[in-house]
GUDREN-86768 format. One line per 3 residues: for each residue x, y, z of C-alpha. Coordinates in steps of 0.1 Angstrom, whole numbers. Layout:
BEGIN
X Y Z | ...
***
This chain:
BEGIN
1516 -441 1419 | 1553 -447 1423 | 1559 -409 1422
1534 -404 1450 | 1549 -431 1472 | 1584 -417 1466
1573 -381 1474 | 1556 -391 1506 | 1586 -413 1517
1611 -385 1508 | 1591 -359 1527 | 1590 -381 1558
1627 -387 1557 | 1635 -349 1552 | 1611 -340 1580
1627 -365 1603 | 1662 -352 1595 | 1653 -316 1602
1634 -325 1634 | 1666 -339 1649 | 1684 -306 1646
1661 -285 1668 | 1656 -258 1642 | 1692 -257 1632
1697 -254 1595 | 1660 -247 1591 | 1657 -212 1604
1680 -184 1614 | 1690 -191 1650 | 1721 -169 1652
1720 -131 1651 | 1754 -123 1637 | 1781 -138 1615
1818 -133 1610 | 1834 -130 1576 | 1870 -141 1569
1887 -135 1536 | 1913 -161 1527 | 1934 -170 1496
1926 -206 1489 | 1952 -213 1462 | 1986 -229 1468
1999 -214 1435 | 1983 -180 1430 | 1981 -150 1453
1956 -126 1438 | 1919 -115 1441 | 1908 -141 1417
1917 -168 1442 | 1901 -154 1473 | 1870 -165 1491
1849 -151 1520 | 1841 -176 1547 | 1810 -169 1568
1806 -185 1602 | 1780 -178 1628 | 1792 -160 1660
1788 -180 1691 | 1783 -214 1674 | 1798 -242 1694
1791 -270 1669 | 1823 -284 1654 | 1812 -304 1624
1789 -281 1604 | 1779 -285 1568 | 1796 -264 1542
1780 -245 1513 | 1802 -232 1485 | 1786 -203 1466
1799 -194 1432 | 1787 -162 1417 | 1771 -161 1382
1782 -140 1353 | 1788 -165 1325 | 1825 -167 1332
1830 -131 1321 | 1818 -110 1351 | 1809 -113 1388
1825 -112 1422 | 1821 -127 1457 | 1812 -92 1469
1779 -90 1450 | 1749 -84 1472 | 1731 -117 1464
1762 -136 1473 | 1767 -118 1506 | 1730 -121 1515
1729 -158 1507 | 1760 -166 1527 | 1750 -145 1557
1715 -160 1558 | 1727 -196 1558 | 1755 -189 1582
1728 -176 1606 | 1712 -210 1602 | 1743 -228 1614
1761 -236 1581 | 1796 -226 1572 | 1793 -207 1539
1819 -196 1515 | 1816 -172 1485 | 1843 -181 1460
1860 -159 1434 | 1875 -177 1404 | 1893 -168 1372
1871 -151 1345 | 1876 -143 1309 | 1894 -110 1305
1876 -101 1272 | 1839 -109 1271 | 1836 -103 1234
1864 -127 1225 | 1849 -152 1250 | 1816 -152 1231
1833 -157 1198 | 1862 -181 1205 | 1852 -217 1216
1888 -226 1226 | 1889 -195 1249 | 1856 -207 1264
1870 -241 1271 | 1902 -227 1287 | 1883 -203 1308
1858 -228 1321 | 1885 -254 1328 | 1905 -227 1348
1874 -218 1368 | 1867 -255 1376 | 1903 -259 1387
1899 -229 1410 | 1867 -243 1426 | 1885 -276 1431
1913 -257 1448 | 1887 -241 1471 | 1874 -275 1480
1909 -288 1487 | 1914 -258 1510 | 1885 -269 1532
1896 -305 1532 | 1931 -296 1541 | 1931 -263 1562
1898 -253 1576
***
């Protein structure tokens, strides 16, 4: 019974929130997006520390929500240029969000990564530091 009441209340709140946006964030209201590639790191200047920022063309809204998209690949493969990353970011930018597809440091040797627990920890911590740096970029510069 508690779950039913919670579900109904949550649905009403979400419906109310979306109804105040006149379709914004709910459906694609823009036809084109712009992509800007930036280096988000203060320390490193390489392709592992770049992200593509997607914004809708002609959007006059100043304070828009941000979605950071990190590609998959188990910390051994992947890139911000993958088709699923681009499609996701473009789709949500057309809805009015600012989206960013972020590259981060990966393991250089997938076989060693699978066998060495210390390498796994170091790689994951470096990746987390990179994503935190991307968040700092938006808080500071964008």
